[in-house]
C-alpha positions in Angstrom: -42.0 159.8 78.4 -41.1 158.1 81.7 -40.6 154.5 81.6 -41.1 152.8 84.9 -40.7 148.9 83.8 -38.1 148.2 82.0 -37.1 144.4 81.4 -34.0 142.7 79.9 -34.3 139.4 78.0 -31.3 137.3 77.2 -31.2 134.0 75.2 -29.0 132.4 77.5 -28.3 132.9 81.7 -27.4 136.2 82.9 -25.8 137.4 86.1 -25.9 141.3 87.1 -22.7 142.8 88.1 -21.6 146.0 90.0 -19.8 148.5 87.6 -16.4 149.0 88.7 -12.8 146.2 88.6 -13.0 143.0 88.0 -14.4 140.3 85.8 -17.7 138.5 85.2 -17.8 135.3 83.1 -21.8 135.3 82.2 -22.0 132.2 79.8 -20.4 129.0 78.3 -22.1 128.2 75.0 -21.2 124.8 72.8 -21.2 124.5 69.3 -22.2 121.1 67.8 -19.1 121.1 65.9 -15.1 119.7 66.0 -12.5 122.1 65.1 -8.7 121.5 64.4 -6.3 122.6 67.4 -2.2 122.9 66.9 -2.1 120.2 64.2 -4.1 118.1 62.8 -4.4 115.4 64.8 -5.7 117.3 67.4 -9.3 117.6 67.6 -11.5 120.3 70.0 -14.9 120.8 70.7 -15.2 124.8 70.4 -17.0 126.5 73.3 -17.4 130.1 73.5 -17.1 132.3 76.9 -19.1 135.4 77.4 -17.1 137.8 79.7 -17.0 141.3 80.9 -14.0 143.0 81.7 -14.8 145.6 84.2 -11.5 147.7 84.1 -10.0 150.6 81.9 -7.4 148.2 80.6 -7.1 144.8 79.0 -6.3 142.4 81.5 -5.1 138.4 81.3 -7.2 135.9 83.2 -6.5 132.1 83.0 -9.4 129.8 82.2 -9.8 125.7 82.9 -12.2 123.4 82.0 -13.5 120.9 85.1 -10.3 121.6 86.7 -8.1 121.1 83.8 -5.8 123.6 82.5 -7.1 125.6 79.2 -5.1 128.0 78.8 -4.8 132.3 79.2 -7.1 134.8 77.8 -6.4 138.3 77.1 -9.7 140.1 77.7 -10.1 143.8 76.3 -11.9 146.8 78.3 -15.7 145.8 78.0 -17.7 142.8 77.1 -15.6 139.8 75.5 -16.7 136.9 73.5 -13.8 134.3 73.7 -13.6 130.9 71.8 -11.8 127.9 73.6 -11.5 124.6 73.0 -11.8 120.9 74.8 -10.3 118.0 73.8 -12.5 115.6 71.8 -14.6 113.3 73.8 -16.6 115.0 75.9 -20.0 115.1 73.9 -23.0 115.3 76.2 -21.5 116.0 78.9 -21.7 118.9 81.2 -18.1 120.7 81.8 -17.8 123.6 83.8 -15.5 126.1 82.6 -13.8 128.5 85.2 -11.8 131.9 85.0 -9.3 132.8 87.7 -8.6 136.2 88.7 -7.3 138.1 91.7 -11.4 138.6 92.4 -11.7 135.0 93.2 -12.5 132.3 90.4 -15.8 132.8 88.6 -17.3 129.4 86.8 -20.2 128.3 84.4 -21.7 125.3 83.4 -22.9 124.1 79.6 -23.6 121.0 77.7 -20.9 120.0 75.1 -23.0 119.3 71.7 -22.2 116.4 69.9 -20.8 117.5 66.5 -22.4 117.0 63.5 -21.0 115.9 59.9 -21.5 118.5 57.1 -21.3 118.6 53.8 -20.1 122.5 53.2 -20.0 124.0 49.4 -18.2 127.6 49.7 -19.6 130.2 46.8 -16.7 132.9 47.0 -17.5 136.3 45.4 -17.1 139.9 46.1 -20.5 141.9 46.6 -21.5 144.1 43.9 -22.7 147.7 45.8 -22.3 150.6 43.5 -22.4 153.7 45.5 -21.8 152.0 48.8 -18.3 153.1 49.2 -17.2 154.3 45.8 -18.9 155.8 42.7 -19.8 153.6 39.6 -16.4 154.5 37.4 -13.8 153.2 40.4 -16.0 150.2 41.1 -16.1 148.8 37.6 -12.1 149.1 37.7 -11.7 147.4 40.6 -14.4 144.4 39.6 -12.4 144.0 36.9 -9.3 143.7 38.3 -10.7 141.4 40.6 -11.8 138.6 37.3 -8.0 139.0 37.1 -6.9 137.9 40.1 -9.3 134.9 40.0 -8.1 133.8 36.7 -4.4 133.9 38.4 -5.6 132.0 41.0 -7.1 129.3 39.5 -3.4 128.9 37.6 -2.0 128.8 41.2 -4.1 126.1 42.0 -4.0 124.2 38.9 -1.9 121.4 40.8 -4.4 121.2 43.6 -6.8 118.4 44.3 -10.1 119.1 42.5 -11.6 119.7 46.1 -8.7 122.3 46.6 -8.4 124.1 43.7 -9.5 127.8 43.6 -13.2 128.5 42.7 -14.6 132.2 41.7 -18.2 133.0 41.2 -18.8 136.4 39.2 -22.0 137.6 41.2 -23.1 140.6 38.7 -22.9 140.1 34.8 -21.8 143.9 34.6 -18.6 143.6 35.6 -18.4 140.6 33.4 -19.7 142.2 30.0 -17.1 144.7 30.4 -14.2 143.1 31.1 -15.0 140.8 28.0 -15.1 143.5 25.9 -11.4 145.0 27.1 -9.3 142.5 27.7 -7.3 140.9 25.2 -8.1 137.9 23.6 -5.6 135.5 24.9 -6.6 136.9 28.2 -10.5 135.6 27.5 -9.2 132.3 26.5 -7.8 131.9 29.9 -11.2 133.1 31.7 -13.2 130.6 29.1 -11.0 127.7 30.0 -11.8 128.0 33.6 -15.7 128.8 33.3 -15.5 125.7 31.2 -13.5 123.4 33.7 -15.7 124.5 36.7 -13.5 126.8 38.6 -15.2 130.3 37.3 -19.0 130.7 36.9 -21.2 133.9 35.5 -24.5 134.5 36.9 -27.1 135.9 35.6 -28.1 139.5 37.0 -26.5 142.8 36.0 -26.6 144.3 39.1 -28.6 143.6 42.7 -31.6 144.9 41.3 -35.1 146.7 43.1 -38.1 145.4 41.9 -39.1 149.2 41.2 -36.7 149.0 38.6 -39.5 147.8 36.2 -40.0 145.1 33.7 -38.5 146.4 30.7 -35.5 147.4 33.0 -35.0 143.9 34.0 -35.6 142.5 30.1 -32.8 144.8 29.5 -30.3 143.8 32.3 -30.7 140.5 31.2 -29.3 141.1 27.2 -25.7 140.3 28.1 -26.8 136.7 28.7 -27.2 136.2 25.0 -23.5 137.0 24.3 -22.4 134.6 27.0 -24.0 132.1 25.4 -22.2 132.8 22.1 -19.1 132.1 23.6 -19.7 129.3 25.5 -20.3 130.4 29.1 -23.2 128.7 31.0 -25.7 130.7 33.0 -27.5 128.4 34.9 -27.6 130.5 38.3 -28.7 134.5 39.2 -27.9 136.4 42.5 -29.5 138.5 44.0 -27.6 139.8 47.7 -28.2 143.1 49.9 -31.6 143.7 48.1 -34.2 142.1 49.7 -37.2 140.8 47.3 -36.9 140.4 43.3 -39.7 141.2 41.0 -42.4 138.7 39.6 -41.2 139.2 36.0 -38.0 137.3 36.9 -39.7 133.8 37.7 -40.7 134.0 33.7 -37.7 135.7 32.2 -35.4 133.7 33.9 -35.9 130.1 32.9 -36.5 131.5 29.7 -32.8 132.2 29.0 -31.9 129.0 30.8 -31.2 130.5 34.1 -32.5 127.0 36.8 -31.3 128.6 40.5 -32.1 132.3 42.0 -29.6 132.3 44.9 -31.3 135.1 47.6 -29.1 136.9 50.4 -31.1 138.8 52.5 -30.0 141.6 54.3 -31.7 141.5 57.7 -30.3 145.3 59.3 -33.5 147.2 57.8 -35.8 144.3 56.8 -37.6 141.7 58.1 -36.1 138.8 57.1 -39.4 135.8 56.8 -37.6 132.9 58.3 -35.5 132.2 61.1 -33.4 129.3 59.0 -31.7 129.2 55.5 -34.5 127.4 53.1 -34.5 126.0 49.8 -37.9 126.8 47.8 -39.3 126.4 44.3 -40.4 129.8 43.3 -43.1 129.2 40.5 -44.6 131.8 38.6 -48.3 132.2 37.4 -47.3 130.6 34.2 -46.4 127.6 35.5 -42.5 128.3 35.1 -40.1 127.7 38.2 -36.8 128.5 39.9 -34.8 126.7 42.5 -34.5 129.3 45.0 -32.2 128.9 48.1 -32.4 132.0 50.7 -29.7 132.6 53.4 -29.5 135.1 55.6 -26.4 137.9 53.7 -24.3 139.0 56.1 -23.5 135.9 58.1 -21.1 135.0 55.4 -20.5 138.4 54.2 -18.2 139.6 57.3 -16.1 136.3 57.3 -12.1 137.0 56.9 -12.7 140.9 56.6 -13.8 142.2 60.4 -10.6 143.2 62.4 -10.4 140.5 65.4 -12.0 142.8 68.5 -12.5 140.0 70.4 -10.4 136.7 71.2 -11.1 133.7 69.2 -11.6 133.6 65.3 -14.5 135.2 64.0 -14.2 133.6 60.6 -14.7 130.2 62.6 -17.7 131.8 65.0 -19.2 133.2 61.8 -19.0 130.1 59.8 -20.1 127.2 62.4 -22.9 129.6 63.8 -24.9 128.9 60.6 -24.0 125.5 60.2 -25.1 124.7 63.3 -28.2 126.1 63.6 -30.8 123.0 63.3 -29.3 121.7 66.4 -29.4 124.9 68.4 -32.9 125.6 67.2 -34.1 121.8 68.0 -35.2 121.2 64.4 -36.8 117.8 64.2 -34.9 114.7 62.4 -36.8 114.0 59.5 -35.9 111.1 57.2 -34.7 112.2 54.0 -34.3 115.4 55.1 -31.0 117.0 54.3 -29.6 119.5 56.9 -26.1 119.5 56.6 -25.9 120.5 53.5 -26.0 124.4 53.7 -25.6 126.9 50.9 -23.0 129.6 52.0 -21.9 132.4 50.8 -18.8 134.8 51.9 -18.4 138.2 50.3 -17.1 142.0 52.0 -19.2 144.1 53.3 -16.5 146.8 51.2 -18.1 145.6 47.8 -14.9 145.0 46.9 -12.3 142.9 48.5 -10.4 140.8 45.5 -10.5 137.0 45.4 -8.5 135.0 48.1 -7.4 131.3 47.5 -6.6 131.6 51.4 -10.2 131.2 52.5 -10.7 127.9 51.1 -7.9 126.7 52.6 -8.4 128.4 55.9 -12.1 127.2 56.6 -11.0 123.5 55.4 -7.8 123.3 57.6 -9.2 125.1 60.7 -12.7 125.3 61.0 -14.4 121.9 59.6 -12.5 119.0 60.6 -15.3 117.1 61.2 -16.0 117.1 57.2 -12.7 115.1 56.6 -14.6 112.8 59.3 -17.4 112.4 57.8 
């Protein structure tokens, strides 16, 4: 096959540059947000710069905004997405960003988007992905430990303000069932205490299930919920992550066992995502039973905090802000009574086994969501 008409399309303006040496500044993109700088008194507009370092070795380049010095960037060979920040107060203004290089200045302009105000709910859990990285016998041992860690972190934050206390969601009931079976009574009591006060939640799905499993398998896998109810553990939410779609029978089975919500985390790597934004809808079965379902992309949040820093800036910050700022970037119309500032976000690990980490809430609240404090 011979291709004689190849085109390149990009979501932001690009410029061509010959391969060789030097630095190119392709674009600057503003996020409608405010972030903390070096202190909580310093608020910044986050801006992402798309830069190419054509050399085979790292280089440094000074950056500026509207002629004011911004700092120095360390550029790896190849493409770099670098996040910088400029002082609060540039809302709605066009700002010129420039790089000073030995080959001359490179500059682009962008409009600084005004910050939105959000209420952000963080759902921290470890994704249950049997066989992806380890076999079943090894993964179970690790997931049992994660529940132990969650209890320890709940105790370590017991004297924190309520919104700052550690919280953990058990994505699958499989590990919870086994944990309750083998842990000593005093450890189970500690677990139940944090379930009761809302710091630990148990969900309904035994695994992240393929809809090919069949109705009988689904019925069997919901059986642990009866034992949870005996222990006073409420189960109101089911989570289905990384496996797209669920069987129709769950729209009947889940309400029968007291489940009100189904949290769907779609994997878009090998399947089509039906919506271009997080969506909330009510899934109703032919019998009239229903579940409230928030659907959100899985991997936007799943990578948060666990991807190596290959480029400058903060990957956590970019991953956190990107879905929150989608309504403004997608130019969604404002509607009276519509809630666009409250999004369900979920944070997990591609490794199907990253332990609970109390630093996540602290890092996000301290470094990424300054505007939440100002709301």
